[in-house]
C-alpha positions in Angstrom: -49.2 -54.4 -8.4 -51.4 -53.1 -5.6 -48.6 -53.5 -3.1 -46.2 -51.6 -5.4 -48.8 -48.8 -5.8 -49.2 -48.5 -2.0 -45.4 -48.3 -1.6 -45.1 -45.6 -4.2 -47.8 -43.6 -2.5 -46.2 -44.0 0.9 -42.8 -42.8 -0.4 -44.6 -39.9 -2.0 -46.1 -38.9 1.3 -42.7 -39.1 3.1 -41.2 -37.0 0.3 -43.9 -34.3 0.9 -43.2 -34.2 4.6 -39.5 -34.0 4.0 -40.1 -31.2 1.6 -41.6 -28.9 4.3 -39.8 -25.7 4.2 -38.6 -23.8 7.3 -41.1 -21.0 6.4 -44.0 -23.5 6.2 -43.1 -25.1 9.5 -42.7 -21.8 11.3 -46.1 -20.6 9.9 -47.8 -23.7 11.3 -46.4 -23.0 14.7 -47.5 -19.4 14.5 -51.1 -20.4 13.5 -51.3 -22.5 16.6 -50.0 -19.7 18.9 -52.1 -17.1 17.3 -55.3 -18.8 18.5 -54.4 -17.4 21.9 -55.5 -13.8 22.3 -54.9 -13.8 26.1 -54.6 -16.1 29.1 -54.4 -16.2 32.8 -52.4 -19.2 34.2 -51.7 -20.6 37.6 -48.5 -22.4 38.5 -45.5 -23.0 40.7 -42.2 -21.1 40.2 -38.9 -22.6 41.4 -35.8 -20.5 41.4 -32.3 -22.1 41.3 -29.7 -19.3 41.2 -26.4 -19.4 43.0 -26.7 -15.9 44.6 -30.4 -16.0 45.6 -32.3 -18.2 47.9 -36.1 -18.2 47.3 -38.8 -20.7 48.2 -41.1 -22.4 45.6 -43.7 -19.8 44.9 -47.3 -19.9 43.7 -47.6 -17.5 40.7 -50.1 -16.2 38.3 -49.0 -15.4 34.7 -51.0 -12.9 32.6 -50.6 -12.6 28.9 -52.3 -10.5 26.2 -51.6 -10.4 22.5 -49.3 -9.3 21.1 -46.6 -9.1 23.8 -48.0 -8.1 27.2 -46.9 -10.4 29.9 -46.7 -10.3 33.7 -45.7 -12.8 36.3 -47.1 -12.2 39.8 -45.9 -14.0 43.0 -49.0 -14.5 45.2 -46.8 -14.2 48.3 -44.4 -11.4 47.4 -41.5 -10.7 45.0 -40.1 -13.5 42.8 -36.8 -13.4 41.0 -37.8 -13.1 37.4 -34.9 -12.6 34.9 -35.8 -10.0 32.3 -35.7 -12.5 29.4 -38.2 -14.8 31.1 -41.1 -12.7 29.7 -40.3 -14.6 26.5 -41.6 -17.8 28.0 -44.4 -17.1 25.6 -42.9 -17.9 22.2 -45.5 -15.7 20.4 -43.4 -12.6 21.3 -40.7 -13.3 18.7 -42.5 -15.7 16.4 -45.1 -13.1 15.5 -42.3 -11.2 13.9 -41.3 -14.2 11.7 -41.9 -12.2 8.6 -39.1 -9.8 9.6 -36.4 -12.4 10.1 -34.0 -14.5 8.0 -34.7 -18.2 8.6 -31.8 -20.6 8.3 -32.5 -24.4 8.2 -29.8 -26.0 10.4 -30.9 -29.6 9.9 -31.8 -31.9 12.8 -30.4 -32.5 16.2 -28.8 -35.9 16.2 -29.8 -36.9 19.8 -33.5 -36.0 19.5 -34.4 -35.7 15.8 -35.7 -32.2 16.4 -35.6 -29.8 13.5 -33.3 -26.8 14.0 -34.2 -23.4 12.7 -32.2 -20.3 13.3 -33.9 -16.9 13.2 -31.9 -13.7 12.5 -34.1 -10.5 13.1 -33.8 -7.9 10.3 -34.4 -5.1 12.8 -31.0 -3.8 13.9 -32.5 -2.6 17.2 -34.1 -5.9 18.2 -33.1 -7.0 21.7 -32.8 -10.6 20.4 -30.0 -11.0 17.8 -30.3 -14.7 17.2 -33.0 -17.3 18.1 -32.3 -21.1 17.6 -35.5 -23.2 17.7 -35.6 -27.0 18.2 -38.9 -28.1 16.8 -41.0 -31.3 16.9 -42.2 -31.3 13.3 -45.0 -33.8 13.8 -46.5 -32.1 16.8 -45.6 -28.6 15.4 -44.2 -27.5 18.7 -41.1 -25.7 19.8 -39.4 -27.9 22.4 -36.3 -25.8 23.0 -35.2 -22.3 22.2 -31.8 -20.5 22.6 -31.9 -16.7 22.4 -28.9 -14.5 22.2 -29.7 -10.9 23.4 -27.8 -7.6 23.3 -28.0 -6.9 27.0 -28.6 -10.1 29.0 -26.4 -12.7 27.3 -27.8 -16.0 26.1 -30.7 -17.7 27.7 -32.4 -21.1 26.9 -36.0 -22.3 27.2 -37.1 -25.9 27.4 -40.9 -26.6 27.1 -42.9 -29.7 28.0 -46.4 -30.0 26.5 -49.5 -31.9 27.5 -53.0 -30.6 28.0 -52.6 -27.3 26.2 -50.4 -28.4 23.3 -53.1 -27.5 20.7 -52.6 -23.9 21.7 -48.8 -24.2 21.7 -48.8 -23.5 25.5 -46.5 -25.6 27.7 -47.3 -27.3 30.9 -43.7 -26.6 32.1 -41.0 -24.1 31.1 -37.4 -24.3 32.2 -35.6 -20.9 31.7 -31.8 -21.2 31.9 -29.3 -18.3 31.8 -25.7 -17.4 32.7 -25.7 -15.5 36.0 -22.7 -13.5 35.0 -24.7 -12.0 32.1 -27.8 -11.1 34.1 -28.2 -7.6 35.5 -30.2 -7.2 38.6 -33.0 -4.6 38.3 -32.0 -1.2 39.9 -33.2 -0.9 43.4 -34.1 -4.6 43.8 -32.3 -6.7 46.4 -32.5 -10.3 47.4 -31.3 -12.6 50.1 -27.9 -14.1 49.3 -26.7 -17.6 50.0 -25.7 -18.4 53.5 -22.0 -18.5 54.2 -19.2 -16.2 55.3 -17.9 -15.5 51.8 -19.8 -13.2 49.5 -20.2 -14.0 45.9 -18.1 -11.9 43.5 -18.3 -11.5 39.8 -15.7 -14.1 39.3 -17.7 -16.6 41.5 -20.6 -16.2 39.1 -18.6 -16.8 36.0 -20.0 -19.6 33.9 -22.7 -20.4 36.5 -26.1 -21.4 35.3 -29.3 -20.1 36.8 -32.6 -21.7 36.3 -36.2 -20.6 36.7 -38.9 -23.3 36.3 -42.6 -22.7 36.0 -45.0 -25.7 36.1 -48.5 -24.7 35.2 -51.5 -26.3 36.8 -54.1 -24.6 34.6 -54.8 -21.9 31.9 -57.8 -19.8 31.4 -57.5 -19.1 27.6 -59.2 -16.3 25.7 -61.3 -15.2 28.7 -60.1 -11.6 28.6 -57.4 -9.9 30.6 -57.7 -6.3 31.7 -54.9 -3.9 30.5 -54.6 -2.5 34.0 -53.0 -5.8 35.1 -49.8 -4.9 33.1 -49.4 -1.3 34.5 
C-alpha cells in the first residue's frame, strides 16, 4: 500500500510539471532576468562574417534596465550587427504581457520546450520570437527572432556561473548576411582576394558573432553617460 501511495504521488507531481502553462514558464524566466538591474561584463568577441575580417577582440558589455545596452571593443571598432543588442533576453521578455504566446510543443532532438511570441504592437521591430526553453533550469537556450528590417537572426546561449540571473557565459549570434544592412558611414576591411563580394555572393550566407564572457559585475550601477 505504501509503494502504491508513493507511485500515485510521483505521477501527481509529474502531472503538475506537465501542466505548466506557457505563461507560467515565461513568467518564471522573467522573474530570474528581472533580478538584474544592470551589469558590466568582460569577454571575448569573435566575428565570422564572409565580407569582414576582424581579430578576436576584448570587449566590455554594459546593460541597464530596461533596454539600454552597449558593446565596446577595447581596441577599436567591432562589427556588431544591429540585432545583437538583443543578446540580453530581457529586452523582449519584459514585454511578455503584450504578446500572444503559442505553445509549439517540444524539440525532438533536445527536448526543449518551444514557445512562439507574437507581439501585439504593430510597430514592434520583432515580428516573431521563437524560444527554445530548458524547463527544469528555466533558461532560454535558443531564440529565433524575425525582424522587420534585418531579417531573421538566431541566438544560442550557454549557461554556467551566472545561470541564476539568466545571464549566459556564451552567446552565439547568427544571421543572414544578405539581410544585414551596414550602418551608414561605417566601413570594414573586406576579405582578401581579387574578386569583390556582390549581393549574390552573400545570398544564404551565415554570419556569426560570438561573445564568451569571463565575468559579470551585476547590480553595481552603470552610469547613463555610458550609453550616449
